[in-house]
N, C-alpha and C positions, 0 to 999 in steps of 0.2 A: 504494500500500500504506500502511496505517496500523497503529499499535499495536492489538492486539486490544481493549483497553479503549475505544478510540475507534471501533470498528466501528459502522456505522449511526448515526453521531453526529447528523446532521441530523434524523432521526426521533426519536431518544431525547431530544434537548434540547428538543423542542417539547411533550413530554408534561408535564402539570402536575407540578411538583416536580422536573423535570429528571431527572438520573441521578447516581449516585455512582460515582466511580472507586474501584476496589478499593484497599484499603490494609491490608496484612496486620497492621500494628501496631494499627490501630483495631479489627480483628477479634480481637485478642489472639492472633495467630499469629505466632511469631517464626521468621523464616527464617534460623536459625543452626544450627550443627552440633549444639548441645545441645537445640534446640527451645525455649530459654528466652531472655529478654532478656539482653543482655550490656551491662554498664556499665563504662566506663573512667574511672578517677579520676586526678587529677594531684596531685603533692605540695603545690602551692599555687597561688594566683592569679597569682603573680609568676614566670612562667616565663622572662621575658626578663631575663637576668642584668645587663643594662645599666640596668635600672630601679632607682632607689633604694628598697629595700624598707623601710627603717627610718624614713623620713621622709615626711611628707605623706599625702595621701589619693589614692585611685585614682579618676580620672574616667572614666566611660563615656559614649558618646554614643548617643542613640536618635532614632528618628523619631517624629513625633506621629501621631495618628489621621488628620488632614487632610494627609497627606504621602505621596508615592510617590517613593522614592529621594530625589533632591535637589529635586524639585518640591514646593513648599509650596502647597497649594490653599486653606488657611484657617488661622486662628489658634487653632483649638480642638484640644484633645487629650483626647477623652472617655475614653481609656484611663486617664489619670492625673488627671482632674478639673481640668484647666487650660483656661481659656477666655479668648480674646481677647488672648493674649500668648504669647511664646516666650522671653522674656528671663528664664528661671527656672533655678534650680539645685536639684535634688532632693537632699536629704540626710536621714539618719536622725535620730531624736530624740536618740540618743546623741551623734552627731557634732555636732549643733546645740548640745547642752549643753556639749560639750568646747571649743567655740570661742565660747561665750557669745553665741549668736545665736538669735533667735526667728523663728517662721513669719512671712513677709511682710517681714522686714527685708532690706536690700540688702547684698550682698557682692561682692568682686572675687575672681577666681580667677587664680592665676599658675602656669603650667606649670613643672615642675622639669627641670633638665638632668640627664643621667645621673649626675653627681657629687652630686646633691641640692641644688645651688644654684638660686636663682631665675633663670628665663629672662626675656626681654622679651615672651614670648607670654602674653597675658592677656585676660580678659573682665571688663569692669567693670559694676557696678551690676546684678547679677543678683538677682532676687527669690528668697528662700529659700522653698522648699516642703518642709515636713516630710513625709516619705514613709516608709512601712514598707519598709525595705531594710537591707542589711548595713551595719554600722558601718564607718567609715573609707573609705566609698565615696561618690561623688557622680555625678549624671547631669545632663546638659544636652543640648540639641537639636543635631542634625546637620542642615544643614551649617554653621550659625553657628559651631560650635566647631572647624571643620576646621584652623584655624591653630594649635590648641593642641598639635599634635604635629608633629615634623619629618619630612621625607621619608624619612629612614632608619629611622623607627620603624615597622617593618613586619616581617612574617614573612619570613624569608630564603628559604624554599622557595616560598611562594605569592605573595609580594609584597603580601599583604593588609595594609592599614594597621592599626595598633594602636589603633583607635578605642574599644576597651573597656579600655585599660590605659594611661591617661595620668596620670602622677604630678603632683599639684598641691598647692598650699597655698591656703588660704582666708583672706582678710583681711576683717574686718567694716568696712563703710563707716561713717563718722561722720556 
């Protein structure tokens, strides 16, 4: 037995163009009680009360185009226009201005402890890439940045690591 959407799979996949699995949202059909899309908002990005909210910049980690989970197949990230390298830190124009750094310059990032003090977890000599993104945020590649958070920085219910909520400071290299 298979899910109905996968019935006659071998025949359907061989047709030119293949086939599309149904997706109610792409058809603008909302399978909710109201028949409309429902959005949930949160009071802030800093839902973890242990994270120092007044100090630092929030680091998120991402995968590149040439990557599947932790396997890196190439050094290019066509999603973000980065080629031949992964030692980069994406920051906004406003964040770059606030720390007096220019596109292409090198910086170090230091993870902050829950009390806001600097930890010994750091990444050195990252190349700044000015990117259209939220102020006071930064992005670098996963898994290179795994060590920037501690094992207890995770959601208590799911156990998912807080790879999108790592408080850091940025220091400009001389």
